[in-house]
C-alpha positions as CSV (number, residue, x, y, z in Angstrom):
1,M,-17.6,-16.6,1.5
2,I,-14.5,-16.8,3.8
3,E,-15.6,-20.1,5.3
4,K,-14.9,-21.7,1.9
5,Y,-11.2,-20.9,2.3
6,L,-10.6,-21.2,6.0
7,P,-11.3,-24.4,8.0
8,Q,-11.0,-22.3,11.2
9,I,-12.3,-18.7,11.1
10,H,-12.2,-17.4,14.7
11,F,-9.0,-17.1,16.7
12,T,-8.6,-16.0,20.3
13,S,-4.8,-15.5,20.6
14,Q,-1.6,-15.3,18.5
15,E,-0.8,-18.9,19.6
16,D,-4.1,-20.1,18.3
17,F,-3.6,-18.0,15.1
18,K,-0.1,-19.4,14.5
19,K,-1.1,-23.0,15.1
20,N,-4.4,-23.1,13.3
21,L,-4.4,-20.6,10.4
22,K,-4.8,-22.5,7.2
23,I,-6.0,-21.1,3.9
24,N,-7.4,-23.6,1.3
25,V,-6.2,-22.7,-2.2
26,P,-8.4,-24.2,-5.0
27,E,-7.1,-25.1,-8.4
28,N,-7.3,-22.3,-11.0
29,F,-8.5,-19.7,-8.5
30,N,-9.9,-16.6,-10.1
31,F,-11.0,-13.6,-8.0
32,G,-13.5,-12.5,-10.6
33,Y,-15.4,-15.7,-10.8
34,D,-14.8,-17.2,-7.4
35,I,-15.4,-14.1,-5.3
36,V,-17.2,-11.4,-7.2
37,D,-19.5,-13.7,-9.2
38,A,-20.0,-16.0,-6.2
39,W,-21.2,-13.2,-4.0
40,A,-23.5,-12.0,-6.9
41,E,-25.1,-15.4,-7.0
42,K,-25.3,-15.9,-3.3
43,E,-26.4,-12.4,-2.2
44,P,-26.9,-10.2,-5.4
45,N,-28.0,-7.1,-3.4
46,K,-25.2,-7.2,-0.9
47,P,-23.3,-3.9,-0.9
48,A,-19.9,-4.1,-2.5
49,L,-18.6,-0.6,-3.3
50,L,-19.8,2.8,-2.0
51,W,-18.3,5.4,-4.3
52,T,-18.4,9.1,-3.7
53,N,-16.4,12.1,-5.0
54,D,-15.5,15.6,-4.1
55,K,-18.3,16.9,-6.4
56,G,-21.0,15.5,-4.2
57,E,-21.8,12.5,-6.3
58,H,-22.2,9.1,-4.7
59,R,-23.3,5.6,-5.8
60,Q,-23.7,2.3,-4.0
61,Y,-22.8,-0.8,-6.1
62,S,-24.0,-4.3,-5.2
63,F,-22.1,-7.5,-6.0
64,A,-24.7,-8.0,-8.8
65,D,-23.7,-4.6,-10.2
66,M,-20.0,-5.5,-10.0
67,K,-20.6,-8.8,-11.8
68,R,-22.7,-7.0,-14.5
69,Y,-20.2,-4.2,-15.1
70,S,-17.2,-6.4,-15.0
71,D,-18.8,-8.8,-17.5
72,M,-19.6,-5.9,-19.8
73,T,-16.1,-4.6,-19.5
74,A,-14.6,-8.1,-20.1
75,S,-16.7,-8.5,-23.2
76,Y,-15.6,-5.1,-24.5
77,F,-11.9,-5.8,-23.8
78,S,-12.2,-9.2,-25.5
79,S,-13.6,-7.5,-28.6
80,L,-10.5,-5.4,-28.7
81,G,-8.3,-8.5,-28.8
82,I,-7.4,-8.5,-25.1
83,G,-7.1,-11.9,-23.6
84,K,-5.1,-14.4,-21.6
85,G,-1.6,-13.2,-20.7
86,D,-2.0,-9.8,-22.2
87,M,-0.5,-6.8,-20.3
88,V,-3.0,-4.0,-19.6
89,M,-2.1,-0.8,-17.7
90,L,-4.8,1.0,-15.7
91,I,-4.3,4.7,-14.9
92,L,-7.7,5.3,-13.3
93,K,-7.0,7.2,-10.0
94,R,-10.0,6.4,-7.8
95,R,-12.6,6.2,-10.6
96,V,-15.1,3.3,-10.3
97,E,-14.0,2.1,-13.7
98,F,-10.8,0.7,-12.0
99,W,-12.9,-1.9,-10.2
100,F,-14.8,-2.8,-13.4
101,S,-11.6,-3.1,-15.3
102,I,-9.4,-5.1,-12.9
103,I,-12.1,-7.7,-12.3
104,A,-12.8,-7.9,-16.1
105,L,-9.1,-8.5,-16.8
106,H,-8.9,-11.2,-14.1
107,K,-11.9,-12.9,-15.8
108,L,-10.0,-12.8,-19.1
109,G,-6.8,-14.2,-17.6
110,A,-4.9,-11.0,-18.5
111,T,-2.3,-9.2,-16.4
112,V,-3.3,-6.0,-14.7
113,I,-0.7,-3.2,-14.3
114,P,-2.1,-0.5,-12.0
115,A,-0.2,2.8,-12.4
116,T,-0.3,6.3,-11.0
117,H,-1.6,9.3,-12.9
118,L,1.7,11.1,-12.2
119,L,3.7,9.1,-14.7
120,T,5.6,11.2,-17.3
121,K,6.2,10.4,-20.9
122,K,9.5,8.7,-20.0
123,D,7.8,6.6,-17.3
124,I,5.2,5.4,-19.7
125,V,7.7,4.6,-22.4
126,Y,9.8,2.5,-20.0
127,R,6.8,0.6,-18.7
128,C,5.2,-0.1,-22.0
129,N,8.5,-1.5,-23.4
130,A,9.6,-3.3,-20.3
131,A,6.3,-5.3,-20.0
132,D,5.1,-5.3,-23.7
133,I,1.9,-3.5,-22.6
134,K,-0.9,-4.1,-25.1
135,A,-3.5,-1.6,-23.9
136,I,-3.8,1.4,-21.6
137,V,-7.1,2.3,-19.9
138,C,-6.9,5.8,-18.4
139,V,-8.8,8.8,-17.1
140,G,-9.6,11.3,-19.8
141,E,-7.7,14.2,-18.3
142,E,-5.3,16.3,-20.3
143,V,-2.4,15.9,-17.8
144,V,-2.6,12.1,-18.2
145,T,-3.6,11.7,-21.9
146,K,-1.0,14.2,-23.0
147,H,1.9,12.1,-21.6
148,I,0.4,8.9,-23.1
149,V,0.1,10.5,-26.6
150,E,3.7,11.8,-26.4
151,A,4.9,8.3,-25.4
152,M,3.1,6.3,-28.1
153,P,5.7,6.7,-31.0
154,Q,8.2,4.9,-28.8
155,C,5.7,2.2,-27.6
156,P,5.2,-0.3,-30.5
157,T,3.4,-3.0,-28.5
158,V,0.5,-0.7,-27.4
159,E,-2.5,-1.5,-29.6
160,Q,-5.4,0.1,-27.7
161,L,-5.9,3.4,-25.9
162,I,-9.1,3.6,-23.9
163,S,-10.4,6.6,-22.0
164,V,-13.1,6.5,-19.3
165,G,-13.7,10.2,-19.7
166,P,-14.5,13.0,-19.2
167,E,-12.6,13.6,-22.4
168,I,-12.1,11.1,-25.2
169,P,-9.1,12.5,-27.1
170,E,-8.3,11.6,-30.7
171,G,-6.8,8.1,-30.9
172,F,-8.6,6.9,-27.7
173,K,-11.7,4.6,-27.6
174,D,-14.7,5.5,-25.4
175,F,-14.8,3.1,-22.5
176,H,-18.4,3.7,-21.6
177,Q,-19.7,3.5,-25.2
178,G,-17.7,0.3,-25.6
179,I,-19.1,-1.5,-22.6
180,N,-22.7,-0.3,-23.2
181,H,-22.6,-1.8,-26.7
182,A,-20.7,-5.0,-25.8
183,S,-22.1,-8.4,-26.6
184,P,-23.1,-10.7,-23.7
185,F,-20.0,-12.0,-22.0
186,V,-19.0,-15.6,-22.6
187,R,-16.5,-17.0,-20.1
188,P,-13.3,-18.2,-21.9
189,Q,-12.8,-22.0,-21.6
190,Q,-9.3,-21.9,-20.1
191,V,-8.9,-18.6,-18.1
192,N,-5.9,-19.2,-15.9
193,E,-3.8,-21.5,-13.7
194,N,-2.8,-20.5,-10.2
195,D,0.8,-19.8,-11.3
196,D,-0.1,-17.4,-14.1
197,I,0.7,-13.7,-13.6
198,S,-2.5,-11.7,-12.7
199,L,-1.1,-8.5,-11.3
200,M,2.1,-6.6,-11.7
201,Y,3.4,-3.4,-10.1
202,F,6.4,-1.3,-11.1
203,T,8.1,-0.4,-7.8
204,S,11.0,2.0,-7.5
205,G,14.1,1.3,-5.6
206,T,16.9,3.6,-4.6
207,T,18.9,2.7,-7.7
208,G,18.1,1.7,-11.3
209,E,14.8,1.5,-13.1
210,P,11.7,0.3,-11.3
211,K,11.3,-3.4,-10.8
212,M,8.3,-5.3,-12.1
213,V,6.8,-7.2,-9.1
214,A,4.7,-10.0,-10.5
215,H,1.9,-11.8,-8.5
216,D,0.1,-14.9,-9.5
217,F,-3.7,-15.6,-9.4
218,T,-3.6,-16.8,-5.8
219,Y,-2.4,-13.5,-4.5
220,P,-5.9,-12.2,-3.4
221,L,-6.2,-15.2,-1.0
222,G,-3.1,-14.0,0.7
223,H,-5.1,-10.9,1.7
224,I,-7.7,-12.8,3.8
225,V,-5.5,-12.1,6.8
226,T,-5.2,-8.5,5.8
227,A,-8.9,-7.8,5.8
228,S,-10.6,-10.3,8.1
229,Y,-8.0,-10.1,10.9
230,W,-5.8,-7.1,10.7
231,H,-8.6,-4.8,9.4
232,H,-11.0,-6.7,11.6
233,L,-13.7,-6.7,9.0
234,N,-17.0,-8.6,8.7
235,E,-20.0,-8.5,6.4
236,N,-21.4,-5.4,8.1
237,S,-18.2,-3.3,7.8
238,L,-17.8,-0.2,5.6
239,H,-14.0,0.1,5.1
240,L,-12.0,3.0,3.9
241,T,-8.4,2.6,2.9
242,I,-6.8,5.8,1.8
243,A,-4.8,5.0,-1.3
244,D,-4.6,5.8,-5.0
245,T,-5.3,2.8,-7.2
246,G,-1.9,3.1,-8.8
247,W,-0.4,2.0,-5.4
248,G,-0.2,-1.6,-4.2
249,K,-2.0,-0.5,-1.0
250,A,-5.2,-0.2,-3.1
251,V,-5.6,-3.9,-3.6
252,W,-4.6,-4.4,0.1
253,G,-7.5,-2.3,1.3
254,K,-10.0,-1.6,-1.5
255,L,-10.6,-4.9,-3.1
256,Y,-9.3,-8.4,-2.5
257,G,-9.5,-9.3,1.2
258,Q,-12.4,-6.9,1.8
259,W,-14.7,-8.6,-0.7
260,I,-13.7,-12.1,0.4
261,A,-14.8,-10.9,3.9
262,G,-18.0,-9.6,2.4
263,A,-17.3,-6.0,3.5
264,N,-18.5,-2.9,1.7
265,V,-15.6,-0.9,0.3
266,F,-15.8,2.9,0.7
267,V,-14.1,5.0,-2.0
268,Y,-13.6,8.7,-1.9
269,D,-12.6,10.0,-5.3
270,H,-10.9,13.3,-4.7
271,E,-8.2,15.5,-6.3
272,K,-6.7,17.1,-3.3
273,F,-6.3,15.5,0.2
274,T,-7.9,17.6,2.9
275,P,-8.1,16.1,6.4
276,A,-11.4,17.9,7.1
277,D,-13.0,16.3,4.0
278,I,-11.9,12.8,5.1
279,L,-13.4,13.3,8.6
280,K,-16.7,14.6,7.1
281,K,-17.0,11.5,4.8
282,I,-16.4,9.2,7.8
283,E,-19.2,11.1,9.6
284,D,-21.6,11.3,6.8
285,Y,-21.4,7.8,5.5
286,H,-20.8,6.0,8.9
287,V,-17.4,4.5,7.9
288,T,-16.6,1.7,10.4
289,S,-13.0,1.0,9.6
290,L,-10.1,3.1,8.4
291,C,-6.6,2.3,7.2
292,A,-4.1,4.9,6.2
293,P,-0.4,5.7,6.2
294,P,1.1,7.6,9.2
295,T,1.2,10.8,7.2
296,I,-2.6,10.9,7.1
297,F,-3.0,10.3,10.8
298,R,-0.5,13.0,11.5
299,F,-2.8,15.5,9.7
300,L,-5.9,14.1,11.3
301,I,-4.7,14.7,14.8
302,H,-4.1,18.3,14.0
303,E,-7.8,18.8,13.2
304,D,-10.4,19.7,15.7
305,L,-12.0,16.2,16.0
306,T,-14.7,17.4,18.3
307,K,-16.4,19.0,15.2
308,Y,-17.2,15.5,13.8
309,D,-19.3,12.6,14.9
310,L,-16.9,9.7,14.5
311,S,-18.9,7.3,16.6
312,S,-19.3,4.8,13.7
313,L,-15.5,4.5,13.4
314,A,-14.6,1.4,15.5
315,Y,-11.3,0.2,14.2
316,C,-8.2,1.8,12.6
317,T,-5.1,0.3,11.1
318,I,-1.9,2.0,9.9
319,A,0.8,1.0,7.4
320,G,3.1,2.4,4.7
321,E,5.8,3.7,7.1
322,A,6.5,3.1,10.8
323,L,4.2,4.6,13.3
324,N,5.6,7.2,15.6
325,P,4.3,6.5,19.2
326,A,3.4,10.2,19.6
327,V,0.9,9.9,16.8
328,Y,-0.5,6.7,18.3
329,D,-0.9,8.4,21.7
330,S,-2.5,11.5,20.3
331,F,-5.0,9.7,18.2
332,K,-6.0,7.4,21.0
333,E,-6.4,10.3,23.4
334,L,-8.6,12.1,20.8
335,T,-10.8,9.2,19.7
336,G,-10.3,6.3,22.1
337,I,-9.2,4.1,19.2
338,K,-5.9,2.2,19.2
339,L,-4.0,2.3,15.9
340,M,-3.1,-1.3,14.9
341,E,0.1,-1.2,12.9
342,G,1.1,-3.6,10.1
343,F,4.0,-4.1,7.8
344,G,4.4,-5.5,4.3
345,Q,5.7,-4.7,0.8
346,T,4.6,-4.6,-2.8
347,E,6.3,-8.1,-3.0
348,T,4.2,-9.5,-0.1
349,T,0.8,-9.3,1.6
350,L,0.6,-8.3,5.3
351,T,3.8,-9.8,6.8
352,V,3.9,-8.4,10.4
353,A,0.9,-7.0,12.2
354,T,-0.9,-6.1,15.4
355,M,-4.0,-8.3,15.4
356,P,-7.3,-7.6,17.3
357,W,-6.4,-10.1,20.1
358,M,-3.0,-8.4,20.7
359,E,-2.3,-5.4,22.9
360,P,-0.5,-2.9,20.6
361,K,2.9,-1.6,21.6
362,P,3.0,2.0,20.2
363,G,5.8,2.1,17.6
364,S,6.0,-1.7,17.1
365,M,4.8,-3.4,14.0
366,G,3.5,-6.4,15.9
367,L,4.1,-10.1,15.4
368,P,4.7,-12.1,12.2
369,N,1.7,-13.2,10.1
370,P,1.7,-17.0,10.3
371,Q,1.5,-17.2,6.5
372,Y,5.2,-16.1,6.5
373,D,8.2,-17.7,8.2
374,V,9.7,-14.3,9.3
375,D,13.2,-14.0,10.8
376,L,15.7,-11.2,11.6
377,I,19.3,-12.0,10.5
378,D,22.6,-10.2,10.6
379,A,25.1,-9.7,7.8
380,D,26.5,-13.2,8.4
381,G,23.1,-14.8,8.1
382,R,22.7,-15.5,11.8
383,S,19.3,-15.1,13.5
384,V,19.7,-12.2,15.9
385,E,18.7,-12.3,19.5
386,A,16.1,-10.0,21.2
387,G,17.4,-6.4,21.3
388,E,19.6,-6.9,18.2
389,Q,19.0,-5.3,14.8
390,G,18.7,-7.5,11.8
391,E,17.3,-7.5,8.3
392,I,13.7,-8.8,8.0
393,V,13.7,-11.9,5.9
394,I,11.2,-14.5,4.9
395,R,12.3,-18.1,4.8
396,T,10.8,-20.2,1.9
397,D,12.6,-23.6,2.4
398,K,9.3,-25.2,3.6
399,Q,7.1,-23.7,1.0
400,K,6.4,-20.5,-1.0
401,P,4.1,-18.4,1.3
402,L,0.7,-17.5,-0.1
403,G,0.9,-13.9,-1.1
404,L,4.7,-13.7,-1.7
405,F,5.5,-12.4,-5.2
406,K,6.3,-14.8,-8.1
407,E,9.3,-12.9,-9.4
408,Y,10.7,-9.6,-10.7
409,Y,9.4,-10.0,-14.2
410,R,12.0,-10.5,-16.9
411,D,14.8,-9.9,-14.4
412,A,16.3,-13.1,-13.1
413,N,19.3,-11.3,-11.6
414,R,17.3,-9.0,-9.4
415,T,15.0,-11.8,-8.4
416,H,18.1,-13.9,-7.3
417,E,19.6,-10.9,-5.5
418,A,16.4,-10.5,-3.4
419,W,15.4,-14.2,-3.1
420,N,18.1,-16.8,-2.9
421,N,18.9,-20.0,-0.9
422,N,15.3,-20.1,0.1
423,I,15.4,-16.7,1.8
424,Y,13.6,-13.5,0.6
425,Y,15.5,-10.4,1.8
426,T,13.1,-7.5,2.4
427,G,15.8,-4.8,2.7
428,D,14.2,-3.6,5.9
429,V,15.9,-3.6,9.3
430,A,14.1,-4.2,12.6
431,W,14.8,-5.5,16.1
432,K,12.6,-7.7,18.3
433,D,11.8,-7.4,21.9
434,E,11.5,-10.2,24.5
435,D,7.9,-10.8,23.5
436,G,8.8,-11.2,19.9
437,Y,7.3,-7.9,18.8
438,L,9.2,-6.4,15.8
439,W,10.3,-2.7,15.9
440,F,11.1,-1.0,12.6
441,V,14.6,0.7,12.3
442,G,14.7,1.6,8.6
443,R,15.7,0.5,5.1
444,T,19.1,-1.1,5.0
445,D,20.4,1.9,3.0
446,D,18.7,4.4,5.3
447,V,20.5,3.3,8.5
448,I,23.0,5.9,9.6
449,K,26.5,4.9,10.6
450,S,28.0,7.6,12.8
451,S,31.2,7.2,15.0
452,G,30.7,3.5,15.0
453,Y,27.0,3.7,16.0
454,R,24.1,2.4,13.9
455,I,21.2,4.8,14.1
456,G,17.8,4.1,12.6
457,P,15.9,7.1,11.2
458,F,12.7,6.0,12.7
459,E,13.8,6.2,16.4
460,V,15.1,9.8,15.9
461,E,11.9,10.8,14.0
462,S,9.8,9.4,16.8
463,A,11.7,11.4,19.4
464,L,11.2,14.6,17.3
465,M,7.5,14.0,16.8
466,T,7.0,14.3,20.6
467,H,7.9,18.0,20.3
468,P,4.9,20.3,19.6
469,A,6.8,22.2,17.0
470,V,7.2,19.2,14.7
471,I,4.3,18.2,12.4
472,E,6.4,15.9,10.2
473,C,10.1,15.1,9.8
474,A,12.6,12.9,8.0
475,I,16.0,11.7,9.3
476,T,18.9,11.1,7.0
477,G,22.6,10.8,7.2
478,V,25.0,13.4,5.8
479,P,28.7,12.8,5.1
480,D,31.1,13.9,7.8
481,E,34.9,13.7,7.6
482,I,35.3,12.8,11.3
483,R,32.2,10.7,12.1
484,G,31.6,9.2,8.7
485,Q,28.0,10.4,8.9
486,V,26.0,12.7,11.1
487,V,22.3,12.8,11.7
488,K,20.2,15.4,9.8
489,A,16.6,16.3,10.5
490,T,14.4,17.8,7.7
491,I,11.4,19.2,9.5
492,I,8.0,20.6,8.7
493,L,7.0,22.9,11.5
494,A,3.5,23.2,13.0
495,P,1.8,26.5,11.9
496,S,2.3,28.1,15.3
497,Y,6.1,27.7,15.1
498,K,6.7,28.7,11.5
499,D,7.8,32.2,12.5
500,K,10.2,30.8,15.1
501,A,12.4,28.8,12.8
502,D,15.7,30.1,14.2
503,E,18.8,28.9,15.9
504,A,17.1,28.9,19.3
505,L,14.5,26.4,18.0
506,V,17.3,24.3,16.5
507,K,19.0,24.1,19.9
508,E,15.7,23.3,21.6
509,L,14.9,20.5,19.2
510,Q,18.4,19.0,19.5
511,N,18.2,19.1,23.3
512,H,14.7,17.5,23.2
513,V,16.0,14.5,21.2
514,K,18.9,14.1,23.7
515,K,16.4,13.9,26.5
516,V,14.0,11.5,24.8
517,T,16.5,9.1,23.3
518,A,20.2,8.3,23.5
519,P,22.2,11.6,23.2
520,Y,24.4,10.4,20.4
521,K,21.4,10.2,18.1
522,Y,20.5,13.9,18.2
523,P,20.4,15.7,14.8
524,R,23.5,17.8,14.4
525,V,22.0,19.3,11.2
526,I,18.4,20.6,11.1
527,E,16.7,22.1,8.0
528,F,13.2,23.5,8.1
529,V,11.1,22.9,4.9
530,S,7.5,23.4,3.7
531,E,7.2,19.9,2.4
532,L,9.0,16.6,2.2
533,P,9.6,14.6,-1.0
534,K,7.2,11.6,-1.1
535,T,6.1,8.8,-3.3
536,I,2.6,8.6,-4.6
537,S,1.9,6.2,-1.7
538,G,2.8,8.8,0.8
539,K,6.2,7.4,1.8
540,I,9.0,9.9,2.5
541,R,11.7,9.7,-0.1
542,R,14.8,9.9,2.2
543,V,16.9,9.0,-0.8
544,E,15.9,12.2,-2.5
545,I,16.9,14.2,0.5
546,R,20.3,12.5,0.7
547,N,20.9,13.0,-3.1
548,N,20.1,16.7,-2.8
549,D,22.5,17.0,0.2
550,E,25.3,15.3,-1.8
551,K,24.8,17.6,-4.7
């Protein structure tokens, strides 16, 4: 399938990749028809989705299955009045109905809004009114449906509530009854143009309400690089990306690029993350490729990996937050596998990455994806030299890169703030070395300014992570009358150190940082906690730590 979109498929070096990567974009591309249905016609029995859950159930779906179920779902949604341009929110966790629904909505030309099951009544009201959401498809669990029901009096645009079970509360339609009784699907005459909005995510910033990140119908093609090169997938791969479907990382790793590459997507539907369970699934189902945020790998390396046969696992990628070198080193020592880091945002596809032909530099994100004209600039707009910090930007003067978002929906001001004069500003700070590798420093608002120094949280966190007492940590700045800000470390201790959380350990950790990195970067304030505030995607919310400190 991939050969239809790439004149050259195999690359031997970054120079070759940069020079010859070209992705053909057909008119009116639609992932449902052009990928899912095309595979179903070409190889109907080809494995597409291997779904299992924490109750011991498992089912393998072929591309023919995915076509059949998505057609049934599209027909049912159409009978409810859902069609081209309609906004539909999916709150489906890791249920297989997410895949049926998102493909069906693509086939109808509707706009999919994936969302987390952790939304409150207030969150649902805001989203429904901000996007004029017409229908909500959700899991039939009380914690989810209760908030939806409470929100509905304030959501006049919502016409349909659909539950996939197990419960079908009053006021909700039964998804499975609906698709099982649906008429044969008839493809609409005019489904979409490339520039139409197919997918939208609400993404939270540090201030204000969440932004609506809108992607067009060509967005899946931007993930060819994500799956075929960064994830290093082929038609024999069984790939696991650990992500809830409410997070953008799900379509990065559980759908678009993977199916274009012809890989089988592995889904583990579970309620509570347990490292041992993940390792057992990799062993039992012979998963070949794994992608997860650093938090997951931090937990995995604290398990006894000798208990598991991980011989099927050949390739691992990591994204979501910057990778601490200590985690890289430990995982490689335990498994022999190099963690290949990547960077991107909800607004983009994979932007910077360590590709298979590159030697990873632990702690570096890698080199820019040739899809994007990536640069680092200072506050004056000057491209910085090697060794200097600058904001990661994407230049769009030559063309809009495939995979870059269309706009912040209904918010021209925010769109212009982030993307103006043919430059998209990511809000992330990095520096590059002499080889052009990029090294993450932090969000522009996370960088600590202390006594005239600019200190990136990541470099201090990486130093702390090399101490055996630290299992996870977050670095923030706290106000200081003399220095402006001082460095604070919020730390989760390893189990064997939890009864040693005293002033002696504080001093030991401070001295450790002074030895590992520049002495002025050491944390003058250290707090031991049992957990860190995080987003649903597993990213540490440093802003929440800062806000609590200010209070």
